[in-house]
N, C-alpha and C positions, 0 to 999 in steps of 0.2 A: 475666579478660577474654582473656588469651592462651590459656588452656586451652579456653575456649569456642570461640574461633575455630579452634583447631587441631582440636577435636572436630568441628566442622562441616565443615572442609576434608577431614578424614580420612573422615568418612561420605560425603561427596560423591564422593570418590575411589573409595570401595568400591562405591557404587551405579553409578558409571560404568564400572567394571571388569565388572559383571554384565551390562550392556546390550550387545546384539549390534551395535548401531549402525543397525539397520534398523527403522523403525517403519512398519509397512504402513498405508497410508491407502486407504479404500474410498470412492469417490464413485460414486453411481449414475449411469447414462448420461443421464438426463434433466437432470442438473445442468449438463452441459458447454454445451448450447445455451442454457441459462438464464443461465450465467455470461457467455457471449458476448453475449446480448441485453442484459443489465444493463449491460455495459461499453459496448455501442454507444449505448444510451439515455442513459447518463451523458455520454458524449462529445458526442452530438448536443445534449443540453440545455445543456451548458456552452458549446458552441460558439455556440448560438443566443444565449445571454445575452451572451457577449463580443462577437459581432458587432454585436448591438442597441446595446450600450454604445459601441463604436468608431464606429458610424455616426452617433452623436449629436454627435460632434466635427466642427465645420466644416472642410472641406478646407483653406481658406485659413489657418485657425489652425494646423492640423497642419503645413503646409508652411513657415509662418513661423518656427517654433521648430526650430532645428537642434541644440538642446543634446543 
């Protein structure tokens, strides 16, 4: 068990030494507006659902509970 753990840690260390630390990521330009659009659509959808749920609570009941 100890030898296995030592072997795994040793091999992990050797692999890490060979990496330069920089992994290039290529994203096509059309993905940037798509990411922004998906983020905005998610926000608006969640905001709509939360506001609809909050508006179902009567104002008198909301103001009565100060907990």
